N, C-alpha and C positions, 0 to 999 in steps of 0.2 A: 752737516750734522752738528758739528761743533758750534757754529754760530747760532744754531736754532735750539740749543739745549739738549742735544741728542746724547750727551754723555753725563752720567750722574756725577755730581760734585763740581761741574763746570757751569758757570752761569751763562744763560742764553745771552746772545748779543756780544759775546767776547770777541776779541780780535785774534786773527791768525798771525802768529809771530813769524813763521817761516814755512815755506814749502820746499821739500827736498825729495830726491830719490834715494833709495838705499840700494846700492849695488851689491848683490850677493853672488859670490863666486866660489865660496869655500876657501879653504886655506887659512892663512893667518895674515892679516885679520880676516875674520869671517864676513864682515860687511863694511862697506865704506859709504859714508854720508856724502851725497852730492847736492849741495844747495843750488836752488834755481835762482839765477840772476835775472831780474826783470828789466825790460827796457822802458824808456819813456816815462820814468817815474811812477809806474804802476806799483801797486802793493799786493801782498799776499791776500788781503781782504778783498780787493777788487777782483782778483783772479778766482777766489773761492766763490764770490757772488756770481761771477760770470759762468763758472762751471755749474753751479746749482741752477741757474736760469736755463742753460743749454740742456741739462738733464731733465728738467721739468718739461721743456719744449719737446724733447724726444719722447718722453713718457706719454705726453698728450697725443703725439702723432701716432704712436703704436697702440693707443687706447681706442683708436678709430677702426671700425670693422673693415673699412676699405683699404687700409694700409697694408701692403704686402710685406711679409718677412722674407727678404731676399737672401739667398744663399751666397751669391757673389755680388757684393755691393759695388765693386769697382770693376766693370767689365774689361778695362784695359789690362787688368791683372788676372784674367780668367784662366791663364795657364798655370798660375801659382795656386796650389790648393792648400787649404788649412787643415788642421788636425781632424776636424769633424765634417769636412765636406763629403766624405764617403757616406755619411748618414743621410745626406740630402740627395744622393745619387747624382751629383753634379756631373761627373764624367759621362754617365749614361745619357743624361738629358742634353749635355753639350754636344755629344756625337750626333744626336737627332736634330739639332738646331732648335730644340725646345718644342718640337712638334710631335704629337702623339696621335696614332690612329684612334685611340680611345677617347680623345678629347670631345666633349659635348659642350656646346655653348656658342655664344655670339662671336663675331669676328672683331 
């Protein structure tokens, strides 16, 4: 967004000076800045460009009607449930092996 002029008062095409995490834990100090150190001479700009390209790729993938929205993306972790998995009825469907008597369709 920054590099494409998404913020008022910041010229499009600007350079990303730094990428960092902000660790929030409460207490004093309330937050700690954790700069990201890049390997192989890469820059924050190249990482920002790469992240935007991957986001666009993902958005285009999910813009296709045939792309499923999977509840459990990594089956090797299917016993670890997320905060919203109960909304997808993951445990119920997992116990049936994903097969339902009500299923109508091709094999």
